[in-house]
N, C-alpha and C positions, 0 to 999 in steps of 0.2 A: 575111522582118524582118517585126519585130512592132513598135508602138508604143503602150505603155500607160501613160495620167496616174497616177501613185503619190505617194503621200501619206506623207511619213517617220512612221512610226508604233510606241507602245509602249504594253504595255496600263496603265489607269491604275489608281495603287493606292489602295482604299478609296473610290472615285466611286460613288455610290449615287443619284443625282438621275433617272437613267434608265440600262435594260441596256446594257452594254458584252462585250465581246469580248476574249479572251487573245491577244496579242502578242506576237513576239520586240522586245524593247527596241531600237527604233531600226532597224527595220524596214521595209518599206515594205507599201501597202496599196494594191492595182489601185482605183482608184476607176471602176466600171461601173454598170450598170444591174443585175447581178446578186445584189450585196450581200445579205446578211441583214440581218435588222432588228438584232443585235449589232453586225456589224461597220458598219453604219451609223451607229450610234449610239455607235461606238468613232469612226469616221469626226469626227461634229459634235461627238460629246468633245475631240479635239484640237484640232480647228479653232479653239473657244471658250479653249481652256485657253491657244493659245500668243498667242492676244489677248486676255488676261487680265489689261487693264491699268489700274491705278489712276487716275482721271480728276484732273488738277489741280483748285487751287481755284480759279481762272477757267477752267476746261474749259466749253466750250457744251455738253458731252456729258450734264453734271450730275448727282451724286453718284452714287456705287453703289447702288443698289436694298437694304432690308434682306433681303428675304427670299433664302434658297439659292438660287435656281434665279434669279430676275433677278439678283442679284448677279453668279452665274456667265457668265450668256450677256450681261452687260451689255458688255465690252468688243467681242465677236462684233457684237452689233446696233447699236453704236453709231462704231465709229471708224471713220473716211472711207476707212482704208487697211490693209488688213487683209493679215494673211498667211497664207502656206497654205503648208508646208516639205514640197517636192517638187518633181515636174516631170514630164514625159513622160521614162520610159523606151524606148531602144530595144535589142532582143534579136535580134540574129543567128543565129537559130535553125539553121544549118548548119552554123558557128564555135564556137557556145558566146559569143561576146563581147558582151559587156554594156554599153553607154551610160548611167549611169543621173547621175541629178543628183547634183553635191555639195554642201556647205555655204553656206547662203546665197539658194539654190534656191528659188525659190516658183514655184506652179502658179498665181497672181495674174497671173505675167510669162510664161504659154504662150505669148502670142501672137508674141513673141520670137522665135519658132521662123520668122515669115511673113520677116524678115529675112533667113533663111538661105534661104530659098528665092527670094523674090522682092524683096527689099533690096541691103543692105553683100553679104548673101550671110557676111557673121560673125554668130555665134552665144556667148554664153558661159553655159553653166549649170551656174555652181557651180564647189565649189575641194575642195581636200582628197577625191578627184582634180580635176584642174583639168580639165569637162570642157568642150572646143569644138569648135563646129562650122563648117568652111568647106566656101565652093562656088567649084569653079574648074572652067572650061568644062561646065559642065551635070552632073558631079558633086560630092556633098557629102561629104567625108571629117567622120567622128567621130571626135576625137581621145578618147579616154578621158579619158588623164591629160598633158597639153598640155606639162606640165613633164617627165615620161618618155620622153627621146629613143627609148625604146624602147616605146612605148605601143602595144596595140593599137588597131586602127583599123578602122573599119566605112564599107566603101563603099556609097555606093547612086546611083542617077539623081535629079534634082534632083526628077524627077515623082513616083517613088515615094513620095519622103518627102512631095510634097505631098498624096498617095495614103495614106496613113498620116494625116497632120497632122489631116485631115478625118475618118479612123477616130478619132485620140483623141478629136478634140473632140465626136463623138458620144459618145461613152461618158462621159466630163465630164456631157452635157448628160441622157443616161440614167441617171450615178447621181444629179445635178439631181432630177431626176422621182421615185425611188426615196425620195432621202432627204425630198422634201416629202411625199410618202404616209408614211413613215417619222412624221415631226415630225406631222401628224394623229392619229397615235395616242400618241402621246410627249408631244407639248407642244402639245396644242390651243386653246391662248392666245394660243401664242406661233407658230405655224405660218405667218402669212403674212410676219410679222418675221425669223424662222428662215431658210425660205425667200430672201426679198430676198436676206441677208446673207450664205448660203452663195451665192448667183447672184454675190455681189461679189467674195466670197474668188475663185470662179473665172475673174474675168472673164468672166461668159458671162449672158445676159436671163434672165429671170423662167422658170420654169419652164412647159412648154404641157402 
């Protein structure tokens, strides 16, 4: 079994504030410490772009800066609740079955997996497909699409899922460290703010 944190991604069109890579539209980028600088640049672009929300007139975040970089980063740096489209993808490497996050799932809510292992025993991880996890008697069933009566299912012991979760969290932390180093090179004046924002977007503490 393999569990990976993935960010829904596509290649930015005409973006020139920092180097980015090329990716399949609406594919997934695995977040870990082994990403190239261009891949990190794409991930940071995606997180900034999907949180690029204009402030209201009475918004406490203040007006959008006039400079292109400050304007683009404004939402990422100031929004209290950030969205990181994606989630944790589980792959049964024997059968090839893949349980992946659906629409409206976000990495900022990855700790919901702990409800599956140690809480209510249930978790919802997006729709289209309806990705649902259920725990019964120490076994977790991952339904690729709960709305499909013939949905593929991955079954694994809850202790194995706990181990996979620990590994996926470490991958996120490794990504955050790599992104912090990237920001030192690409965004030296905003490195602390950008790193802190990425940590919030991924529900992690600061990079160490």
